[in-house]
N, C-alpha and C positions, 0 to 999 in steps of 0.2 A: 503494501499500501503504500503510493510514495504521499510526499508531504505539502501541502497547497502554501503556497505564502498571501500572507495578507495583503491587500494594497489597502491602503491610503489615502483620501481623499485630500486635497491642496486645503481645503477649508480645515478637516481635523488637524492637519499638519501646523497649518498658522496657528490655529485656535492653543494647541500645547505648546508651540513654541514661545507665542506671547505669555501662556503661563509660566515658561521659565524663565523668559526673560524680565517678567514683572519679578520673580526674587519672594513671593511669600510665602512657596513652599519648595523644599528641595528636590533635587532629581529625582530620587529613588520615591518621594511623595507622590511626584507627579506619574511617576512610572505605576505606582501601584492603581492610582486614581484613573488614569487612560488605559489600562492594560497593555502598554507598550515598555522596549528596552530601555534602560539610562542612554545607552550610545544612542540610539536613535534621536531621543529628545535631544541631546547635547548637538548631532548631526543639524536636526532640522532648525534651532537654536542660530547654529552659525550659519545656515543658508539663509533664515531672515535675515540676520544683520548684515550679511554680506550685498543682500539683494533690497534693503531698504533704500537704499541711496539711490536705487535705478526707478524706484516709483515716482521720484521729484523730477528726476532728471529726464524725463520721457517727452516733455515738452519742448525740451530744449533742443534734443537730438533732432525732432520733426522740423525744426526751424531752420537747423546747420543743414539736414540733408536739402531741404528745400531751397536755402541759398546754393549750395553746392550746385543743386540742378540748375538752377538761374544762373549761374554763373558759366556754367559747361556749356548751354545753351547758347549764350553771347559770344561766348569765346568761338563757337561754330558758326556764328551768322557774319 
């Protein structure tokens, strides 16, 4: 009998990672409450920390891409 891996939604991962970042409970307590391994919680927390800045940079990147496209179009003219 083969073992099936659990798949967690992004919403669940974010909920657990935010709880870990909050710091009200230890990782072990969170692992027990959510039923996941502490290593997974630490990984999700690190991913959230690294990706948090990109949430606010999204608008800037689109603006830069548009400027770059306009510059290229002008150069080709």
